[in-house]
C-alpha positions in Angstrom: -14.3 -3.0 15.3 -11.1 -5.2 14.9 -11.5 -8.7 16.2 -9.1 -9.7 18.9 -6.3 -12.0 17.7 -5.5 -15.3 19.3 -2.5 -17.6 18.6 -3.3 -21.2 19.6 -0.3 -23.5 19.5 -1.3 -27.1 18.7 -4.5 -25.4 17.7 -5.5 -27.6 14.7 -6.2 -30.8 16.5 -7.7 -32.4 19.7 -8.0 -30.1 22.7 -6.2 -27.2 20.9 -8.9 -27.4 18.2 -11.7 -27.3 20.8 -10.1 -24.2 22.3 -9.7 -22.6 18.8 -13.4 -23.4 17.9 -14.6 -21.7 21.1 -12.5 -18.7 20.5 -13.9 -18.5 16.9 -17.4 -18.6 18.3 -16.5 -15.7 20.6 -15.3 -13.5 17.7 -11.5 -14.0 17.7 -9.4 -14.0 14.7 -7.1 -17.0 14.9 -3.5 -17.9 14.2 -3.5 -21.7 14.4 -0.1 -23.5 14.9 0.6 -27.0 14.0 3.8 -29.0 14.3 3.9 -31.0 11.0 1.1 -29.2 9.3 -1.4 -26.5 10.1 -4.6 -28.0 8.6 -7.5 -27.9 11.0 -9.3 -31.1 11.8 -12.8 -31.5 10.2 -14.9 -30.2 13.1 -12.8 -27.2 13.6 -12.7 -26.4 9.9 -16.6 -26.5 9.9 -16.7 -24.1 12.8 -14.2 -21.7 11.2 -16.3 -21.6 8.1 -19.6 -21.2 10.0 -18.3 -18.3 12.1 -16.6 -16.7 9.1 -13.4 -16.5 11.3 -10.4 -14.6 10.0 -7.8 -17.3 10.4 -4.5 -18.6 9.1 -2.4 -21.6 9.8 1.3 -21.6 10.7 3.5 -24.7 10.7 6.5 -24.7 13.1 8.5 -27.5 14.6 9.1 -26.5 18.2 12.2 -28.7 18.4 14.0 -26.2 16.1 16.1 -23.4 17.6 14.4 -20.0 17.3 10.9 -21.5 16.7 9.1 -19.3 19.2 10.5 -16.0 17.8 9.9 -17.2 14.2 6.3 -18.1 14.9 5.5 -14.8 16.6 7.1 -12.9 13.7 5.2 -14.9 11.2 1.9 -14.2 12.9 2.7 -10.4 13.2 3.8 -10.4 9.6 0.5 -12.0 8.4 -2.0 -10.1 10.6 0.0 -6.9 11.0 -0.3 -6.9 14.8 0.7 -8.8 17.9 -1.7 -11.4 19.3 -4.0 -10.3 22.1 -4.0 -13.9 23.4 -1.6 -16.8 23.2 -2.8 -20.2 24.3 0.2 -22.6 24.7 -1.5 -25.9 24.0 1.1 -27.7 21.9 3.0 -30.4 23.9 4.6 -33.8 23.6 3.9 -36.8 25.8 6.5 -39.5 26.4 6.3 -42.7 28.4 9.6 -42.7 30.3 10.1 -43.2 34.0 13.1 -43.1 36.4 14.5 -46.3 35.0 14.3 -45.2 31.3 14.6 -41.4 31.3 17.4 -40.1 29.1 19.0 -36.8 28.3 17.6 -36.5 24.8 14.0 -37.2 25.8 14.2 -34.8 28.8 15.7 -32.0 26.7 13.0 -32.5 24.0 10.2 -32.4 26.5 11.5 -29.3 28.2 12.0 -27.6 24.9 8.5 -28.2 23.5 6.5 -28.2 26.8 8.4 -25.5 28.7 11.0 -23.5 26.8 8.9 -22.6 23.7 5.8 -21.5 25.7 8.0 -19.3 28.0 9.8 -17.8 24.9 6.5 -17.2 23.2 5.4 -15.3 26.3 8.5 -13.1 26.4 8.5 -12.6 22.7 5.0 -11.3 22.9 6.0 -9.1 25.8 8.9 -7.6 23.9 6.8 -6.9 20.8 3.6 -5.7 22.5 3.3 -1.9 21.8 3.7 0.4 24.8 0.4 1.8 26.0 -1.8 -1.0 24.4 -4.2 -3.1 26.4 -2.6 -6.0 28.2 -2.5 -9.2 26.2 -3.1 -12.6 27.8 -1.1 -15.8 27.8 -2.6 -19.1 29.0 -0.5 -22.2 29.4 -2.2 -25.6 29.1 -0.8 -27.7 31.9 -1.9 -31.0 33.5 -3.6 -31.8 36.8 -0.7 -34.0 37.7 1.5 -30.9 38.5 -0.2 -31.0 41.9 0.0 -34.7 42.6 2.5 -36.3 40.3 2.7 -40.0 39.7 5.7 -42.1 38.7 4.9 -42.4 35.0 5.8 -40.1 32.0 8.5 -38.5 34.0 10.0 -36.1 31.3 6.5 -34.9 30.5 5.6 -34.4 34.1 8.8 -32.5 34.9 8.3 -30.2 31.9 4.7 -29.4 32.8 5.7 -28.7 36.4 8.4 -26.3 35.1 5.8 -24.5 32.9 3.4 -24.3 35.8 6.1 -22.8 37.9 6.6 -20.1 35.2 3.0 -18.8 35.6 3.6 -16.7 38.7 7.1 -15.5 37.7 5.9 -14.5 34.2 2.8 -12.8 35.6 5.0 -10.7 37.8 7.7 -10.0 35.3 5.3 -9.1 32.4 2.5 -7.5 34.4 2.8 -4.1 32.7 1.9 -5.7 29.3 0.6 -9.2 29.9 -1.6 -11.3 32.1 -0.3 -14.9 32.5 -2.4 -17.8 33.7 -2.7 -21.6 33.3 -5.4 -24.3 32.8 -4.6 -27.7 34.2 -6.9 -30.4 32.6 -7.4 -33.9 33.8 -8.0 -37.0 31.6 -9.9 -35.6 28.6 -9.4 -37.4 25.3 -8.9 -41.1 25.6 -8.2 -41.9 21.9 -9.3 -45.5 22.2 -6.7 -46.3 24.9 -9.4 -47.1 27.5 -12.1 -49.7 27.5 -15.6 -48.7 28.6 -15.4 -50.5 31.9 -12.0 -48.9 32.7 -13.2 -45.5 31.8 -16.2 -45.9 34.0 -14.0 -47.0 36.9 -11.7 -44.0 36.4 -14.7 -41.6 36.3 -16.0 -43.1 39.5 -12.6 -42.2 41.2 -13.2 -38.5 40.5 -14.7 -36.4 43.3 -17.2 -35.0 40.8 -17.9 -38.4 39.2 -17.1 -37.0 35.8 -14.2 -36.3 33.5 -13.7 -33.0 31.7 -14.7 -32.6 28.1 -12.6 -30.5 25.6 -15.2 -27.7 25.8 -14.8 -27.5 29.6 -11.2 -26.6 29.0 -12.1 -24.2 26.2 -14.5 -22.4 28.5 -11.8 -22.1 31.2 -9.5 -20.6 28.6 -12.2 -18.1 27.5 -12.8 -17.1 31.1 -9.2 -16.3 31.7 -8.9 -14.5 28.3 -11.7 -12.2 29.5 -10.7 -11.9 33.1 -9.0 -8.6 33.2 -8.4 -8.7 37.0 -6.9 -12.3 36.9 -3.2 -13.1 36.6 -0.8 -15.6 38.0 -3.6 -18.2 38.5 -4.0 -21.9 37.5 -7.5 -23.3 37.0 -7.8 -27.1 37.4 -10.4 -28.5 35.0 -10.2 -32.2 36.0 -13.3 -33.4 37.7 -11.5 -32.9 41.0 -8.6 -35.3 40.2 -6.0 -32.9 41.6 -7.7 -33.3 45.0 -6.5 -36.9 45.2 -3.2 -38.7 44.7 -2.8 -41.5 42.1 0.2 -43.7 42.1 0.1 -44.4 38.3 -1.0 -42.6 35.2 -4.8 -43.2 34.5 -4.1 -45.6 31.6 -2.8 -48.1 34.3 -5.8 -47.6 36.6 -9.4 -48.9 36.8 -8.7 -52.2 34.9 -9.7 -54.6 37.7 
């Protein structure tokens, strides 16, 4: 039996790597995209070897015109078939606000965080053979799409646009694709938060916990398997979307 094929953008590092590892555990073959290189981080590389996953890496700069179509064609050319699943995890994260936002930053965020994921979805739709089982597309979003704060404005606007595409794409592509989203909360802190600050932020969450990368990966796997589910967004955020925060988390919990 042929393993299902998943393309995970941003799939060699951080949350994308956790998603890729969980899919490898579940028997997927993997096309792993990276921006500057497609070399899996160490923990993912170990999982790929342990599971004997059929995988290949694909480097593609999403700021380049035609990147989405090129990536799909590279994956199809290598594996000889279209992906059964695309997880749009790659994104950029800037620090602008209403005082500092500029045209170039806004365009770049919309290109990487919105335009390319949408074009990957439509490219898969156009290439998916008629009569085949529906493929699945999952956009990785952000819990702030529900209650935005004033920070990282270009990033927030681009993720809101991608979230808005979920229902439209689910309707437009329903004969060949299911389209859903996962909206994480604060997940990987990368040393930006002190222990006390992180504890204070955790206490702000309705569930008194923050999500782990594997929580997000499990949500992706559920949606990938959920044959009766489309046009939905799952919040995996400890309940953060149920509250409003005036600032990004990095500014909170310090006092």
